[in-house]
PyMOL Python script that loads the backbone (N, CA, C, O; Angstrom):
from pymol import cmd

cmd.read_pdbstr("""\
ATOM      1  N   ARG A   1     -21.770 -50.310 -16.914  1.00  0.00           N
ATOM      2  CA  ARG A   1     -22.688 -51.265 -16.322  1.00  0.00           C
ATOM      3  C   ARG A   1     -24.126 -50.785 -16.340  1.00  0.00           C
ATOM      4  O   ARG A   1     -25.048 -51.591 -16.218  1.00  0.00           O
ATOM      5  N   TYR A   2     -24.332 -49.482 -16.492  1.00  0.00           N
ATOM      6  CA  TYR A   2     -25.703 -48.975 -16.554  1.00  0.00           C
ATOM      7  C   TYR A   2     -26.424 -49.523 -17.782  1.00  0.00           C
ATOM      8  O   TYR A   2     -27.603 -49.870 -17.707  1.00  0.00           O
ATOM      9  N   ALA A   3     -25.716 -49.603 -18.919  1.00  0.00           N
ATOM     10  CA  ALA A   3     -26.331 -50.120 -20.143  1.00  0.00           C
ATOM     11  C   ALA A   3     -26.695 -51.591 -19.985  1.00  0.00           C
ATOM     12  O   ALA A   3     -27.745 -52.024 -20.460  1.00  0.00           O
ATOM     13  N   ILE A   4     -25.840 -52.361 -19.325  1.00  0.00           N
ATOM     14  CA  ILE A   4     -26.134 -53.774 -19.104  1.00  0.00           C
ATOM     15  C   ILE A   4     -27.315 -53.921 -18.155  1.00  0.00           C
ATOM     16  O   ILE A   4     -28.225 -54.706 -18.422  1.00  0.00           O
ATOM     17  N   ALA A   5     -27.317 -53.186 -17.063  1.00  0.00           N
ATOM     18  CA  ALA A   5     -28.430 -53.254 -16.109  1.00  0.00           C
ATOM     19  C   ALA A   5     -29.744 -52.876 -16.783  1.00  0.00           C
ATOM     20  O   ALA A   5     -30.757 -53.547 -16.588  1.00  0.00           O
ATOM     21  N   TYR A   6     -29.734 -51.816 -17.565  1.00  0.00           N
ATOM     22  CA  TYR A   6     -30.951 -51.364 -18.241  1.00  0.00           C
ATOM     23  C   TYR A   6     -31.439 -52.419 -19.233  1.00  0.00           C
ATOM     24  O   TYR A   6     -32.627 -52.741 -19.266  1.00  0.00           O
ATOM     25  N   SER A   7     -30.530 -52.953 -20.035  1.00  0.00           N
ATOM     26  CA  SER A   7     -30.910 -53.947 -21.036  1.00  0.00           C
ATOM     27  C   SER A   7     -31.433 -55.224 -20.395  1.00  0.00           C
ATOM     28  O   SER A   7     -32.393 -55.814 -20.891  1.00  0.00           O
ATOM     29  N   MET A   8     -30.816 -55.660 -19.301  1.00  0.00           N
ATOM     30  CA  MET A   8     -31.302 -56.853 -18.611  1.00  0.00           C
ATOM     31  C   MET A   8     -32.635 -56.576 -17.924  1.00  0.00           C
ATOM     32  O   MET A   8     -33.533 -57.417 -17.949  1.00  0.00           O
ATOM     33  N   ASP A   9     -32.764 -55.417 -17.318  1.00  0.00           N
ATOM     34  CA  ASP A   9     -33.984 -55.045 -16.601  1.00  0.00           C
ATOM     35  C   ASP A   9     -35.178 -54.948 -17.546  1.00  0.00           C
ATOM     36  O   ASP A   9     -36.296 -55.300 -17.169  1.00  0.00           O
ATOM     37  N   THR A  10     -34.951 -54.476 -18.766  1.00  0.00           N
ATOM     38  CA  THR A  10     -36.032 -54.331 -19.744  1.00  0.00           C
ATOM     39  C   THR A  10     -36.106 -55.513 -20.703  1.00  0.00           C
ATOM     40  O   THR A  10     -36.887 -55.492 -21.655  1.00  0.00           O
ATOM     41  N   LEU A  11     -35.297 -56.548 -20.458  1.00  0.00           N
ATOM     42  CA  LEU A  11     -35.285 -57.791 -21.231  1.00  0.00           C
ATOM     43  C   LEU A  11     -35.004 -57.567 -22.708  1.00  0.00           C
ATOM     44  O   LEU A  11     -35.681 -58.133 -23.567  1.00  0.00           O
ATOM     45  N   ILE A  12     -34.000 -56.736 -23.007  1.00  0.00           N
ATOM     46  CA  ILE A  12     -33.546 -56.518 -24.373  1.00  0.00           C
ATOM     47  C   ILE A  12     -32.571 -57.642 -24.723  1.00  0.00           C
ATOM     48  O   ILE A  12     -31.603 -57.867 -23.995  1.00  0.00           O
ATOM     49  N   SER A  13     -32.813 -58.341 -25.816  1.00  0.00           N
ATOM     50  CA  SER A  13     -31.985 -59.485 -26.201  1.00  0.00           C
ATOM     51  C   SER A  13     -30.517 -59.104 -26.339  1.00  0.00           C
ATOM     52  O   SER A  13     -30.179 -58.050 -26.877  1.00  0.00           O
ATOM     53  N   GLY A  14     -29.647 -59.992 -25.837  1.00  0.00           N
ATOM     54  CA  GLY A  14     -28.216 -59.759 -25.969  1.00  0.00           C
ATOM     55  C   GLY A  14     -27.403 -60.663 -25.065  1.00  0.00           C
ATOM     56  O   GLY A  14     -27.941 -61.406 -24.244  1.00  0.00           O
ATOM     57  N   LEU A  15     -26.101 -60.582 -25.234  1.00  0.00           N
ATOM     58  CA  LEU A  15     -25.137 -61.284 -24.394  1.00  0.00           C
ATOM     59  C   LEU A  15     -24.377 -60.224 -23.618  1.00  0.00           C
ATOM     60  O   LEU A  15     -23.858 -59.276 -24.207  1.00  0.00           O
ATOM     61  N   TYR A  16     -24.308 -60.372 -22.307  1.00  0.00           N
ATOM     62  CA  TYR A  16     -23.717 -59.362 -21.434  1.00  0.00           C
ATOM     63  C   TYR A  16     -22.678 -60.018 -20.531  1.00  0.00           C
ATOM     64  O   TYR A  16     -22.940 -61.052 -19.916  1.00  0.00           O
ATOM     65  N   VAL A  17     -21.500 -59.408 -20.459  1.00  0.00           N
ATOM     66  CA  VAL A  17     -20.407 -59.921 -19.634  1.00  0.00           C
ATOM     67  C   VAL A  17     -19.794 -58.742 -18.889  1.00  0.00           C
ATOM     68  O   VAL A  17     -19.584 -57.682 -19.478  1.00  0.00           O
ATOM     69  N   TRP A  18     -19.506 -58.912 -17.606  1.00  0.00           N
ATOM     70  CA  TRP A  18     -18.829 -57.866 -16.846  1.00  0.00           C
ATOM     71  C   TRP A  18     -17.858 -58.508 -15.867  1.00  0.00           C
ATOM     72  O   TRP A  18     -18.127 -59.560 -15.288  1.00  0.00           O
ATOM     73  N   LEU A  19     -16.718 -57.839 -15.702  1.00  0.00           N
ATOM     74  CA  LEU A  19     -15.669 -58.292 -14.797  1.00  0.00           C
ATOM     75  C   LEU A  19     -14.965 -57.051 -14.277  1.00  0.00           C
ATOM     76  O   LEU A  19     -14.212 -56.402 -15.003  1.00  0.00           O
ATOM     77  N   GLY A  20     -15.211 -56.729 -13.030  1.00  0.00           N
ATOM     78  CA  GLY A  20     -14.646 -55.519 -12.447  1.00  0.00           C
ATOM     79  C   GLY A  20     -15.132 -54.288 -13.191  1.00  0.00           C
ATOM     80  O   GLY A  20     -16.334 -54.097 -13.370  1.00  0.00           O
ATOM     81  N   ALA A  21     -14.203 -53.461 -13.620  1.00  0.00           N
ATOM     82  CA  ALA A  21     -14.560 -52.232 -14.341  1.00  0.00           C
ATOM     83  C   ALA A  21     -14.808 -52.482 -15.827  1.00  0.00           C
ATOM     84  O   ALA A  21     -15.293 -51.592 -16.526  1.00  0.00           O
ATOM     85  N   LEU A  22     -14.485 -53.671 -16.319  1.00  0.00           N
ATOM     86  CA  LEU A  22     -14.682 -53.990 -17.731  1.00  0.00           C
ATOM     87  C   LEU A  22     -16.072 -54.553 -17.966  1.00  0.00           C
ATOM     88  O   LEU A  22     -16.590 -55.313 -17.148  1.00  0.00           O
ATOM     89  N   SER A  23     -16.668 -54.178 -19.080  1.00  0.00           N
ATOM     90  CA  SER A  23     -17.955 -54.756 -19.454  1.00  0.00           C
ATOM     91  C   SER A  23     -18.014 -54.883 -20.965  1.00  0.00           C
ATOM     92  O   SER A  23     -17.383 -54.118 -21.695  1.00  0.00           O
ATOM     93  N   PHE A  24     -18.783 -55.862 -21.421  1.00  0.00           N
ATOM     94  CA  PHE A  24     -18.898 -56.167 -22.837  1.00  0.00           C
ATOM     95  C   PHE A  24     -20.333 -56.577 -23.097  1.00  0.00           C
ATOM     96  O   PHE A  24     -20.924 -57.318 -22.312  1.00  0.00           O
ATOM     97  N   ARG A  25     -20.891 -56.103 -24.186  1.00  0.00           N
ATOM     98  CA  ARG A  25     -22.246 -56.520 -24.531  1.00  0.00           C
ATOM     99  C   ARG A  25     -22.388 -56.639 -26.029  1.00  0.00           C
ATOM    100  O   ARG A  25     -21.844 -55.839 -26.790  1.00  0.00           O
ATOM    101  N   ILE A  26     -23.124 -57.645 -26.438  1.00  0.00           N
ATOM    102  CA  ILE A  26     -23.542 -57.809 -27.822  1.00  0.00           C
ATOM    103  C   ILE A  26     -25.056 -57.707 -27.781  1.00  0.00           C
ATOM    104  O   ILE A  26     -25.720 -58.563 -27.197  1.00  0.00           O
ATOM    105  N   GLY A  27     -25.594 -56.690 -28.382  1.00  0.00           N
ATOM    106  CA  GLY A  27     -27.025 -56.426 -28.296  1.00  0.00           C
ATOM    107  C   GLY A  27     -27.286 -55.408 -27.209  1.00  0.00           C
ATOM    108  O   GLY A  27     -26.379 -54.704 -26.764  1.00  0.00           O
ATOM    109  N   GLY A  28     -28.525 -55.339 -26.789  1.00  0.00           N
ATOM    110  CA  GLY A  28     -28.886 -54.371 -25.769  1.00  0.00           C
ATOM    111  C   GLY A  28     -28.993 -52.971 -26.339  1.00  0.00           C
ATOM    112  O   GLY A  28     -28.820 -52.762 -27.540  1.00  0.00           O
ATOM    113  N   VAL A  29     -29.275 -52.027 -25.483  1.00  0.00           N
ATOM    114  CA  VAL A  29     -29.429 -50.630 -25.883  1.00  0.00           C
ATOM    115  C   VAL A  29     -28.800 -49.733 -24.818  1.00  0.00           C
ATOM    116  O   VAL A  29     -28.520 -50.165 -23.700  1.00  0.00           O
ATOM    117  N   ALA A  30     -28.588 -48.487 -25.193  1.00  0.00           N
ATOM    118  CA  ALA A  30     -28.100 -47.499 -24.221  1.00  0.00           C
ATOM    119  C   ALA A  30     -29.230 -47.176 -23.242  1.00  0.00           C
ATOM    120  O   ALA A  30     -30.393 -47.135 -23.643  1.00  0.00           O
ATOM    121  N   PRO A  31     -28.913 -46.949 -21.981  1.00  0.00           N
ATOM    122  CA  PRO A  31     -29.966 -46.661 -20.998  1.00  0.00           C
ATOM    123  C   PRO A  31     -30.569 -45.274 -21.200  1.00  0.00           C
ATOM    124  O   PRO A  31     -29.935 -44.375 -21.753  1.00  0.00           O
ATOM    125  N   GLU A  32     -31.801 -45.125 -20.741  1.00  0.00           N
ATOM    126  CA  GLU A  32     -32.421 -43.803 -20.735  1.00  0.00           C
ATOM    127  C   GLU A  32     -31.653 -42.912 -19.762  1.00  0.00           C
ATOM    128  O   GLU A  32     -31.034 -43.407 -18.820  1.00  0.00           O
ATOM    129  N   GLU A  33     -31.691 -41.620 -19.986  1.00  0.00           N
ATOM    130  CA  GLU A  33     -30.926 -40.684 -19.149  1.00  0.00           C
ATOM    131  C   GLU A  33     -31.292 -40.758 -17.670  1.00  0.00           C
ATOM    132  O   GLU A  33     -30.433 -40.569 -16.810  1.00  0.00           O
ATOM    133  N   ASN A  34     -32.550 -41.029 -17.372  1.00  0.00           N
ATOM    134  CA  ASN A  34     -32.992 -41.032 -15.975  1.00  0.00           C
ATOM    135  C   ASN A  34     -33.008 -42.431 -15.356  1.00  0.00           C
ATOM    136  O   ASN A  34     -33.542 -42.598 -14.260  1.00  0.00           O
ATOM    137  N   TYR A  35     -32.441 -43.441 -16.020  1.00  0.00           N
ATOM    138  CA  TYR A  35     -32.424 -44.795 -15.459  1.00  0.00           C
ATOM    139  C   TYR A  35     -31.371 -44.873 -14.354  1.00  0.00           C
ATOM    140  O   TYR A  35     -30.190 -44.651 -14.622  1.00  0.00           O
ATOM    141  N   PRO A  36     -31.771 -45.183 -13.123  1.00  0.00           N
ATOM    142  CA  PRO A  36     -30.834 -45.152 -11.996  1.00  0.00           C
ATOM    143  C   PRO A  36     -30.132 -46.481 -11.706  1.00  0.00           C
ATOM    144  O   PRO A  36     -29.193 -46.511 -10.910  1.00  0.00           O
ATOM    145  N   GLY A  37     -30.558 -47.561 -12.324  1.00  0.00           N
ATOM    146  CA  GLY A  37     -30.069 -48.880 -11.938  1.00  0.00           C
ATOM    147  C   GLY A  37     -28.626 -49.148 -12.308  1.00  0.00           C
ATOM    148  O   GLY A  37     -28.065 -48.508 -13.197  1.00  0.00           O
ATOM    149  N   THR A  38     -28.035 -50.106 -11.611  1.00  0.00           N
ATOM    150  CA  THR A  38     -26.673 -50.548 -11.900  1.00  0.00           C
ATOM    151  C   THR A  38     -26.525 -51.992 -11.429  1.00  0.00           C
ATOM    152  O   THR A  38     -27.385 -52.512 -10.718  1.00  0.00           O
ATOM    153  N   ILE A  39     -25.448 -52.623 -11.822  1.00  0.00           N
ATOM    154  CA  ILE A  39     -25.149 -53.987 -11.389  1.00  0.00           C
ATOM    155  C   ILE A  39     -24.131 -53.893 -10.264  1.00  0.00           C
ATOM    156  O   ILE A  39     -23.117 -53.207 -10.396  1.00  0.00           O
ATOM    157  N   HIS A  40     -24.393 -54.573  -9.167  1.00  0.00           N
ATOM    158  CA  HIS A  40     -23.527 -54.486  -7.993  1.00  0.00           C
ATOM    159  C   HIS A  40     -22.515 -55.626  -7.900  1.00  0.00           C
ATOM    160  O   HIS A  40     -21.578 -55.551  -7.105  1.00  0.00           O
ATOM    161  N   GLY A  41     -22.686 -56.676  -8.695  1.00  0.00           N
ATOM    162  CA  GLY A  41     -21.760 -57.798  -8.648  1.00  0.00           C
ATOM    163  C   GLY A  41     -20.444 -57.496  -9.342  1.00  0.00           C
ATOM    164  O   GLY A  41     -20.416 -56.733 -10.308  1.00  0.00           O
ATOM    165  N   PHE A  42     -19.350 -58.084  -8.863  1.00  0.00           N
ATOM    166  CA  PHE A  42     -18.025 -57.862  -9.444  1.00  0.00           C
ATOM    167  C   PHE A  42     -17.908 -58.468 -10.835  1.00  0.00           C
ATOM    168  O   PHE A  42     -17.314 -57.870 -11.732  1.00  0.00           O
ATOM    169  N   SER A  43     -18.477 -59.658 -11.013  1.00  0.00           N
ATOM    170  CA  SER A  43     -18.383 -60.322 -12.309  1.00  0.00           C
ATOM    171  C   SER A  43     -19.675 -61.068 -12.601  1.00  0.00           C
ATOM    172  O   SER A  43     -20.424 -61.428 -11.692  1.00  0.00           O
ATOM    173  N   GLY A  44     -19.917 -61.291 -13.875  1.00  0.00           N
ATOM    174  CA  GLY A  44     -21.106 -62.032 -14.234  1.00  0.00           C
ATOM    175  C   GLY A  44     -21.266 -62.182 -15.730  1.00  0.00           C
ATOM    176  O   GLY A  44     -20.528 -61.607 -16.530  1.00  0.00           O
ATOM    177  N   LEU A  45     -22.265 -62.982 -16.074  1.00  0.00           N
ATOM    178  CA  LEU A  45     -22.579 -63.302 -17.453  1.00  0.00           C
ATOM    179  C   LEU A  45     -24.086 -63.426 -17.555  1.00  0.00           C
ATOM    180  O   LEU A  45     -24.727 -64.010 -16.682  1.00  0.00           O
ATOM    181  N   ALA A  46     -24.649 -62.882 -18.614  1.00  0.00           N
ATOM    182  CA  ALA A  46     -26.092 -62.994 -18.810  1.00  0.00           C
ATOM    183  C   ALA A  46     -26.395 -63.150 -20.291  1.00  0.00           C
ATOM    184  O   ALA A  46     -25.729 -62.560 -21.142  1.00  0.00           O
ATOM    185  N   LEU A  47     -27.403 -63.948 -20.583  1.00  0.00           N
ATOM    186  CA  LEU A  47     -27.903 -64.129 -21.933  1.00  0.00           C
ATOM    187  C   LEU A  47     -29.399 -63.876 -21.888  1.00  0.00           C
ATOM    188  O   LEU A  47     -30.132 -64.573 -21.186  1.00  0.00           O
ATOM    189  N   VAL A  48     -29.848 -62.886 -22.633  1.00  0.00           N
ATOM    190  CA  VAL A  48     -31.272 -62.568 -22.708  1.00  0.00           C
ATOM    191  C   VAL A  48     -31.731 -62.919 -24.113  1.00  0.00           C
ATOM    192  O   VAL A  48     -31.199 -62.407 -25.097  1.00  0.00           O
ATOM    193  N   LEU A  49     -32.725 -63.796 -24.198  1.00  0.00           N
ATOM    194  CA  LEU A  49     -33.247 -64.257 -25.478  1.00  0.00           C
ATOM    195  C   LEU A  49     -34.639 -63.689 -25.717  1.00  0.00           C
ATOM    196  O   LEU A  49     -35.318 -63.288 -24.772  1.00  0.00           O
ATOM    197  N   PRO A  50     -35.066 -63.654 -26.974  1.00  0.00           N
ATOM    198  CA  PRO A  50     -36.442 -63.213 -27.256  1.00  0.00           C
ATOM    199  C   PRO A  50     -37.441 -64.108 -26.526  1.00  0.00           C
ATOM    200  O   PRO A  50     -37.138 -65.265 -26.231  1.00  0.00           O
ATOM    201  N   GLY A  51     -38.597 -63.594 -26.240  1.00  0.00           N
ATOM    202  CA  GLY A  51     -39.606 -64.369 -25.524  1.00  0.00           C
ATOM    203  C   GLY A  51     -39.426 -64.306 -24.023  1.00  0.00           C
ATOM    204  O   GLY A  51     -39.909 -65.185 -23.309  1.00  0.00           O
ATOM    205  N   TYR A  52     -38.742 -63.284 -23.526  1.00  0.00           N
ATOM    206  CA  TYR A  52     -38.563 -63.059 -22.090  1.00  0.00           C
ATOM    207  C   TYR A  52     -37.818 -64.186 -21.396  1.00  0.00           C
ATOM    208  O   TYR A  52     -38.130 -64.520 -20.253  1.00  0.00           O
ATOM    209  N   ARG A  53     -36.846 -64.773 -22.065  1.00  0.00           N
ATOM    210  CA  ARG A  53     -36.001 -65.796 -21.455  1.00  0.00           C
ATOM    211  C   ARG A  53     -34.679 -65.151 -21.067  1.00  0.00           C
ATOM    212  O   ARG A  53     -34.005 -64.539 -21.895  1.00  0.00           O
ATOM    213  N   ILE A  54     -34.319 -65.296 -19.799  1.00  0.00           N
ATOM    214  CA  ILE A  54     -33.065 -64.717 -19.318  1.00  0.00           C
ATOM    215  C   ILE A  54     -32.307 -65.768 -18.512  1.00  0.00           C
ATOM    216  O   ILE A  54     -32.868 -66.437 -17.644  1.00  0.00           O
ATOM    217  N   TYR A  55     -31.033 -65.895 -18.820  1.00  0.00           N
ATOM    218  CA  TYR A  55     -30.141 -66.802 -18.111  1.00  0.00           C
ATOM    219  C   TYR A  55     -28.994 -65.942 -17.597  1.00  0.00           C
ATOM    220  O   TYR A  55     -28.271 -65.332 -18.384  1.00  0.00           O
ATOM    221  N   SER A  56     -28.827 -65.893 -16.298  1.00  0.00           N
ATOM    222  CA  SER A  56     -27.852 -64.970 -15.730  1.00  0.00           C
ATOM    223  C   SER A  56     -27.216 -65.527 -14.473  1.00  0.00           C
ATOM    224  O   SER A  56     -27.858 -66.229 -13.692  1.00  0.00           O
ATOM    225  N   THR A  57     -25.946 -65.203 -14.290  1.00  0.00           N
ATOM    226  CA  THR A  57     -25.270 -65.534 -13.040  1.00  0.00           C
ATOM    227  C   THR A  57     -25.558 -64.473 -11.986  1.00  0.00           C
ATOM    228  O   THR A  57     -25.301 -64.691 -10.802  1.00  0.00           O
ATOM    229  N   TYR A  58     -26.089 -63.325 -12.407  1.00  0.00           N
ATOM    230  CA  TYR A  58     -26.370 -62.221 -11.482  1.00  0.00           C
ATOM    231  C   TYR A  58     -27.735 -62.418 -10.844  1.00  0.00           C
ATOM    232  O   TYR A  58     -28.738 -62.543 -11.547  1.00  0.00           O
ATOM    233  N   GLN A  59     -27.781 -62.446  -9.520  1.00  0.00           N
ATOM    234  CA  GLN A  59     -29.032 -62.638  -8.795  1.00  0.00           C
ATOM    235  C   GLN A  59     -29.372 -61.448  -7.912  1.00  0.00           C
ATOM    236  O   GLN A  59     -30.305 -61.517  -7.113  1.00  0.00           O
ATOM    237  N   GLY A  60     -28.631 -60.366  -8.048  1.00  0.00           N
ATOM    238  CA  GLY A  60     -28.826 -59.198  -7.192  1.00  0.00           C
ATOM    239  C   GLY A  60     -29.871 -58.239  -7.714  1.00  0.00           C
ATOM    240  O   GLY A  60     -30.631 -58.546  -8.633  1.00  0.00           O
ATOM    241  N   SER A  61     -29.888 -57.083  -7.108  1.00  0.00           N
ATOM    242  CA  SER A  61     -30.825 -56.016  -7.442  1.00  0.00           C
ATOM    243  C   SER A  61     -30.146 -55.002  -8.355  1.00  0.00           C
ATOM    244  O   SER A  61     -28.920 -54.895  -8.377  1.00  0.00           O
ATOM    245  N   TYR A  62     -30.952 -54.263  -9.103  1.00  0.00           N
ATOM    246  CA  TYR A  62     -30.451 -53.161  -9.930  1.00  0.00           C
ATOM    247  C   TYR A  62     -30.599 -51.834  -9.196  1.00  0.00           C
ATOM    248  O   TYR A  62     -30.290 -50.780  -9.752  1.00  0.00           O
ATOM    249  N   ASP A  63     -31.065 -51.876  -7.965  1.00  0.00           N
ATOM    250  CA  ASP A  63     -31.324 -50.673  -7.174  1.00  0.00           C
ATOM    251  C   ASP A  63     -30.015 -49.918  -6.918  1.00  0.00           C
ATOM    252  O   ASP A  63     -29.057 -50.513  -6.424  1.00  0.00           O
ATOM    253  N   PRO A  64     -29.955 -48.630  -7.240  1.00  0.00           N
ATOM    254  CA  PRO A  64     -28.714 -47.877  -7.050  1.00  0.00           C
ATOM    255  C   PRO A  64     -28.383 -47.568  -5.597  1.00  0.00           C
ATOM    256  O   PRO A  64     -27.281 -47.101  -5.310  1.00  0.00           O
ATOM    257  N   LEU A  65     -29.296 -47.814  -4.683  1.00  0.00           N
ATOM    258  CA  LEU A  65     -29.096 -47.432  -3.282  1.00  0.00           C
ATOM    259  C   LEU A  65     -28.414 -48.500  -2.445  1.00  0.00           C
ATOM    260  O   LEU A  65     -28.263 -48.318  -1.237  1.00  0.00           O
ATOM    261  N   LEU A  66     -28.003 -49.591  -3.037  1.00  0.00           N
ATOM    262  CA  LEU A  66     -27.359 -50.659  -2.263  1.00  0.00           C
ATOM    263  C   LEU A  66     -25.926 -50.340  -1.950  1.00  0.00           C
ATOM    264  O   LEU A  66     -25.243 -51.136  -1.305  1.00  0.00           O
TER     265      LEU A  66
END
""", "prot")
cmd.dss("prot")
cmd.show_as("cartoon", "prot")
cmd.util.cbc("prot")
cmd.orient("prot")
């Protein structure tokens, strides 16, 4: 989920799906070593398009302290 959180946070184009411990992504990038963010929702779907367009079911924070 760190890779999905990082890619969504930095608006890297891709399709992202997560359900429990499973996650799937088409596109995106691996997170930087010091990136602390994560996704806190159990399940979700996100589509990030070029031009800073993001469509996501996730409305939470990427903050690791939650």
